[in-house]
N, C-alpha and C positions, 0 to 999 in steps of 0.2 A: 089691830094697828102695831105695825111694825117696831119695837124696839130699838132704835136708834143710838149709834155711839161711835164718836170721832175719838179715833185713839192718833194722839202726836208722837212720832218717833225723834228722840233730839238727835241733833248731828252729832253731838258731842259722844252718845250713848253707841254711835257705830263705830267710835275708835277707841280700842280696850286704854291700850298706851301708844308710845312714841314707836314702838318697835310694830306695833300693828295697826298700820295707815292705810295700807295698800287696799286698792280695790275689791281681790280677793278675801283681805280679811274685811273688809265693811261688808262680804256678801256673808260671808259667817255667823257677822252679830245679826245683819239681815234676817238670816233665816232664822238664828235663837225667837228675834222677834215674832217673826211669822208665825212660827208655832204655836205661842201663844196669845196669838189674834184668832189664827184658827180656833182654838178652843171658846173663843167669846164667839165666833159664830156656831158651833157648833152647842152654846147655851142659847142660841136665838137671836142674838144682834145681827143687827144691819149694819156693815162697818162701813164707816168712811176711814181713811190713813189721810194723816200727814206727816210731813217731817221736815225737822231742821236740817240747814246746809250749811251753817257758820265754818264748820273746817273743811268741808269739799270745794265749798267759794273761795274759799282764801287758797287752796290750792290751785284752781284754775287761775286764779289772779295774779300767784307768785309764779305760776309756769308762764304767762302773760309778759310778767316783768323782765323773766332770763331771759326772755327770745324776743323783747320788742325791739332791737336791733335787727331780726332777720324778718318779721310778721309783724304782721296790727297786732294791738292791744285787743283785750275783749272788755267793752262795756258792763257793768257790773249788770244792768237786766237781763242780758243776753248770757250771763253767768247764770244767774237765776234759774233761766232756760234750762240750760244744760244740765242744771244738778236737778230740776226736775224730773228731765227726760232719764238722765242715768241711775237716779234713786229709784224713781218709780219704775225703772225695766230690771232692778234688782227686786224690787217688794214681788211685782208682779210674778216674776219666774219663781222666786222662794216660794208662796201662797200658789201658786198651781202646783209647784211639787208638794206641799204640804193638804192639800187639800186631794191630789191623786192618791197620794199613800193612803187616806183616808175613805177614797171612795165618794169622794163630794161633789157632786154636780155643779158647781158655781164660778162665774168667769171674774177675769179682776182686770181693772182697765186705770190705765194712767191718764189724769185729762190734766192737761196743759193751763195753768190758768192763771189771769189776769188780775189785780188787785188794784183797784183804784186809792191812790192817794192824791193830798192835794201838795200845790209847788212851793207854799208858801209855810207848810210845817216847820215848826222850830228847829223841828231835828235833823234838817239840813246845814242849819248853823252850830250845832254841837254833834257831832259822830259819837254815836253810843253804842253802835250794836258792836260785838264782837267777831269775829272773823277769823279763819285759818288756823295754823296749829299754834300751839303757847310757845313763848319765846325766854328767855334770859332776858334781865334789865337790860344787858351786855350787847346783848344782840338787838334788840328793841328801839335802843339808841342808834346802833348802825343805821338800821331802816329808815327811823327821822331823819337821819342825817343824808343818808345816799337815797333814799325814795320818796323822800318828803310825806312816810306814811302818818297819819295819827294812830299812835300806839297808849294803849292803858294798862294797868294793871287788874288783873280778872281774878277776883273773888280769892287771892292767895295760891290760886294756879298757875300762875305765871303772869308775863305779857302778852298781849294780841292786837292785833290792829283792829281797828273799829272806824264804822263807814255810817253814813246817815242810814236810820230806822223810822221813817215815818209811821204813821196810824194809817193802818187798813179801814178804809170808807166804805166801799163796795165791791163784792167778789162780781166779775162780770160774767163768769161761766156758772152762777149760782143755780139756774135751772136745770142745764142739763147735769151739774151733781145731782140735783134733787130727784131727775129724772130716769138715771142710772141706779138711785138709791131705791127706790120704787119699783123698779123693776126686779130687783134682786141681786144687783151687783157689786162686789167690792172695787169702792171707787177710791183711789188715791188720789188727790188733788188738795192744793193751794201748798204744794211742795215751797219750802224756803220760804214761807207766809205767802206766797204768789208773787208773781212777775209785777215789779213795781211799776203802773202806767199813772198817767194823769190824762185828764179829758179836758180838751181844747178846741169848743165851736161843736161839740158832741162827737169830737175824734181823741183816739186813742194814741198816745204818745209813751213809749218808755222811758225811765228817768232812772239814773243812776242813787242805788239806794239798794237797804235787804231789809224787807219788813220783817219784823218778827213772828216767828212761826206759833210762836203761843197766842198773839195777839188774834190772828188772823183764825185759828184753827177757834178761838172762843167765837168770833162772829159766825165761822160756818157751822159751831154747833148749834146756835141760838139760831140761825136761819134754817137749820133742817129739822129744829124740832128735837134733838138729842136728848135722849135723857141720863146720858154719862158721855161726861169728857175723861176721858183717860191720858194721861200727861205721863210717858215714858219718856224717861230722862236720865242722868248719869248717878244720881243716890235714890237709894232705898225711899227714905224718908224726905219730908221738909223737916229743918232743924233751926232752935233759936240759938244765938251764938255760935254759927258754925265755924268749925274747925277751931277753937278754943277750948280751955278745958271746962269750961261751962257749957259746952254745947249739950244740947236738950233736943233728942227727936222727939217727933210729933207724930201721934196714930190718928187723932178727928181732929178736926176745927171747923167751928160755927164762922158762919160770914163774918160775924160781928167781930171774931178772934182776930179773924185773917185781916182783917182791915187794919185793927188793932194795931196786932204785931209789924205791916207795913209800915204803918204812920210811926212805930216807934225805930224804925230802919235793922230791923232783923234783915230783910233780903236783899242781897246785894245786886244794884244794878249790871244787868249783863249776864245774868243768871239765874237764882229765884225770883227776884222781884217781879219781873216779867209775868212769869207762870203765875205766882199770886195775882197779879193784877189781871190777867184774864179770868182766872176762876172768879175773882169778885163780879167781873163784867158776865161772865157767863149765868152764876147762880143770880144776880140780879135782873135778869132779862129773860128767868122763867127756866133756866137751867134746875134739874135736880140733883145731882152727885158728881161731884170731881174727886179724881183720883190720881194724886203723882207718888210716881215708885220708879222702877228701873224695869225696861223689856222684860230681863227673865224674871221680876216679880207679880206680873200683870197676874196669872190665877190666883197665887195666896191672894194679892191686893184685893180681888173682890169676894175671894173668902174671908176679907177683913184680918188675914192673919198676918199683914205688914203693909207697909205705905203709908200714904196721910190722905186719909178719908175727910173730904171738907163737903159742907151741905151748907144748905139756908137755915 
């Protein structure tokens, strides 16, 4: 039986700093991540790749706002579809090139993925999902006043726009993803948490929201029976008292410890909390091992040399 791993690439991890936000800069970061994902394939994993889109969807919305007097604006669900295609294309190309260098005959495909949410999810009343770049408080106050954006401070890193983030309920294309994995393809799916849709009388309709990609990725990992959930993000290890003099990096966590630290408020919403909640969901529903680290540390984390490893 194939060893399946779901690997998530954080949208923020593709942007090294404010000077490296362009598409070529992001492709360079993706190329680095794909080198390590290819190593996972070399070690016998069948891989499904998911990715974040917070900064990227924010860029699309910002362009849309700036051009609203010239052309129609873009709804959030369409922004999600746009980022699935664009980021998926870059991952496909980077992995194709990496496999070609290694003489590996393996196809990579991006599947535009819809994920069902419910329209009365409380998240629609309390926007919490950070998207777009980081701003100063002064810049944030300007967007609040001029564009009526919801803005929140994000884990000490600056201010960001926040939008509704309902929980994923069902992955519409799950059987297609499963079939492609079983055929030996690397599949890029559930990008940005999936395109949010609601079901009405058996029909699907897009809705304005951004699903947290970690929640959707853990659901994907459970449904695929993945033995590993690898969350590649902007920090090498999970930490307690993050960005304080008392910061303590964590090498290993049990499920019980993860739940306790979460309850104690160590993990900020919009950054590490969704990742820990996603890991808890994965482990409680049959998952074996989850690892949180940066894309460039995937190899070392698999060897137990860095990252935070979380097990039941």
